[in-house]
N, C-alpha and C positions, 0 to 999 in steps of 0.2 A: 438553616442548616440546624441536623441533628445534632443534640446537646455533646454524643457521644464522639462527634469529628472535633471538638473542640480540645488539643490540646492541654495537659494540668502544667499550671503556670510553676509546678514545680517539678518541671523534669524539662530537658528541651524536647522543643518541639516536634515532633515526629515528620518526616514526610513522605511522602504517597502517591506513588504514580500509578494512578486510574487509568486500565488500559481495555477500552470498549473494541470489541472485537467480533467478525461475521461476516458471514458469505454477502457477498455485492447485493444487493436489495433488499436484504431483510430489515432496516427501520435503523440504519446506527446515527443517521442524523438527526432521527427527531430527539432520539433519546439524549445523544450526546446536547443538544442545545438542554433538555429540561435537565440532565444533572449539568451542565456548567454553570447555570444559572443559580441552580439548589447551592453548590459546593464555590459557588462566586471566583471561577478560574475561567482560564481559556481554553481554548481546545490546539492541540496541536494535531494537527492533520497528518493521517499517516498511507494514506489514499497514493500510491506513485503517479498516478495523472492527474490529478486534480491540483499538484503546485502550478503547472502547465495555464499562461495565458489562452484565450480564443477557445477554450475547449468546455464550456461550461456545460454544455447539454449532454454531448456523448459521456461526460465522466460524470454528470449528477454531481458537480459539485455545489458546497455549498450557497445559498444565491445572497447579494447584496442587502437583502433582509435579515436574513440570516445572518449572516457577519456585522451588522450592526445589533444586532441582539447579544452576541456574543463574540470577543474578539477572536480569530483563527491564525493559526500560525502554517506557512508552508500552503495557501490557498492561493493562484494565478499570479506567482511572484518569477515565471522564468517564461523564455522564449519557447515556442516548441522546439528548437534548434538548439537550446540550451541542454549541455551536460549535464546531468544528474544521474548518483547511483545511492543504495542502499549506504555507504560506507560514506557518502558526504551525507544525508540523510542523518546518519547514528553521528557524525562531529556538529553539524548545526544543531538537531534535536538537544544534544546533551547541555551543548550552550545553554540554548535557551529555556530548558528547566534548572539550570544552574542559579540563573535572573529571575526565574518565577519563583523557586523555592525558596529564595530567599524574602517574600514578601507574603507567602500564604504554602501552609501546609501541604494542600493536595492541588495535584496537575492531573489535568485528565485528556489522554491520545487517544484518537477515536480512528479506523482506518481497518481495511481490510488488506492492505499489501502484506504480503506476508515477511517477505527478508526485513523490510523497514521495521516491521513489528520487532521480529527477533532481532537486528542489528541493535535496539536501543534496549531491549530488556534482557541481551545477555551477550553483548559486543559482536562484533565482525572480525572477520581475518584482516590481518595489515596486509591488503592486498595493492601492489602500487599501483598509483593514476594513472592512465594510461595518456602517453604524450598525442596530439590532435595529429601529428604527422602518421605516427603509427593506425590512430581510429579511422582517418580517411582513407589511408590503404584499404586497409580489412573491408570498410563499409564500401568501398567502388570494387572490390573483388567482388563480393557477396551480389552488389548488384547486378554485375557483368557476368561473373560466372552460376549465381545460384547459391543451393544451398552445400548439396552432395558433393563439391568438390571441397570443401572445405571441411564437410565431418570428413571426407577421409584422410586429408593432411591433421586433421585433431588426432584420430585414428594413431594415428606415426608419429606423431610430436608429442604427445600425452595420452598413451595407451586405458592409464587408470578412469581416467576422466575422463576418456570417449564410452568407458564400459558403465559410467555410472550417470552419465547425463542425459537430459532428453535432446534426444538428435534432431528429434523435429523444431527446436526453439531454439533459431537464429539469433536471439539474444545471446545464450548463454553460450553455445558456439565459438559465435562471432570472437567474443569477451574472454575467451576461454584463448584463444590463437593470439588475441593484442598481446594478452601478459609473456605466450610465450613466444612471440615475435619482440616485445619490448627489454624482455628480463633475459630471454637465453635458455629461462627456467619451465620445468611444466607448471602451469596450473595447478595439479594436486600438489606441487610441494608448500605451495602460500595458504593450502587450506585445510589449519590445524584442529579447528573445531574445538577453539578453546572458549569457555565462558567466565564472561568478568564480572566481578561483583559491585552493582551499581550503590553508591552512598543513599540510596533510597528504596525503601519498599517498593512492590510491584504488585497489584491484585490485577490481575486478567478477568476483565466481563465481558464472557462470548453471548452472543444475541445469535438466539437460530428457531426459526418456524419447523412443524409438521414438512415434509417434502412438499407435496399437493400444493400446501398454502403460501412454501415460498417459491416455486417456479410458478404459480400463478401469478405471483409480486410483481416478479421478475417479466415475466409475460406482457402486464400492464403497462409497466415501468418502461419498456422498449418501445411500447403503442405510443406511448405521453412523452417520447423523446422525438418520433418520430414527426408527432403533430405539434409538437414546440419549437423543431425548426433543425433539425440532425440534419438533414441532407444540402441546406444549405449550409450549415457549420462545418461539414466536411466539405462543399467546394471549397468555402474558404481557405479552408489548409491545402487543399493543393500541393499549393507549392512545398508544403512542408511533410507531404505523405513519408518521403525515405528515409525521416527522424525516428527514432526509436521511440517519444513519447507519442505516435502515431502507430508504431504497429502494436495494435489491442485491439479487441472486441470493440465492434461498435463504427470504427471508422475504416479497418480493412474492408466490408463487409460493404460497406457503403461508397467506398471507393470502386468496388467494384461494381456496382450498381450505377455509379456517376461515368465508369467506361462505356457504359451500355450492354456490360457481361448479365446482369442482373436485372431484373424489373425489381422496384420496389417495394411490390410483398414478398418474392424470393431474397432478399437482403434484411429484410427485418428479421424473417422464420429463422435467416442465418445468425442471426444476429440474439434471436433468443437463444435459439440450440445454443450457440455458443456460453452466451452468459449463463445459462444451466450448468455448462459443462465447466465452468472457470467456477462456480457456488461448489460443484460437488470435489473441484479440488483444495477448492480452501478448507472447507471442510473436513477432506482425509488429511491437511495437514494441521489443523486448529487438535483433529483428535488424539493426536500425540500429543497433547499438553495438557497434563493430568491436572495442571494445575486452574486451570480455567474453570470458573464458576458461571453456568450454564443456565440463560436467564431467554422468559418471550421478549423481543422490541417494546413490548408497554409495560412492561414492568418495572415501573422509577420505583414505588417504594420498596422493592425486591433490591434494586442495585444501591438505594440509597442504603438499607440495612446493611447489605455486602460490606460497602461503603465502611459503615460506620463500624463494624466488627473488626476490619482489616486494621482500621484506625486504632482500635484499642488495644490491640492484637502489638501494632507497630510500637504501642506508648509504651508495652509493657517489658520491649526488647531489651 
């Protein structure tokens, strides 16, 4: 560990959360492992799908060997039909950080799920937890009626959110209706957008590559997933295909292949395209945050230098 990462004994030890983020496929895993080993800390995974079991290929979860190298939180902890959310991630991640910061000055969070990252860094609105009956009711309605009737109902119940939300995203539409049903209030009324102050410093390091290089990595990674057995993994998950955990790029397309709708090659091309679209969406989201320090994914020295500078700055506060 560089000398400047070590706090002065004359002052309280600074606490710094290093957030390693970036688009899917850019190379966050390799750099996070190298950083965690140099910093002597675990990794808090911030990928909303890697927390589920039985999905290591399609989610590109850290391998058992990688998890032997560095301890990971929030990897393969839940069953695909277990409920998890950004709000729950915020609560549980903060508990982990409180415990880890009692033992070390630096913690590392790595991933690309925008809502999970924002929940820990800035806080999330206090939206009620949905009860099982309401969640089951809306899920059954979505499966029976499709998305469009629910979109129309959202327009009537919460026109303000209807005007903002991606109406093609069933997760967002259904969750807003769950809140309306359970509380009798609009989803908008809970979305206050307040930012909280955390009891630790936050340093965001973003990883990116030239667009052509990133897309080539994504295309190659998808083929590696297929060669590793993505189709068989998706087949084993067919009983869970209605679950939100499987409502994601890779599995949705592979299910259509298994249904006989697409050939394997067609499914692969769709996965590649949709993954590229998701990467662009992530980069658009991250571009709004001017606090991110951008690096190439192979720039370990640059990342360590940024952390050393951040700790020095934190120590002077």
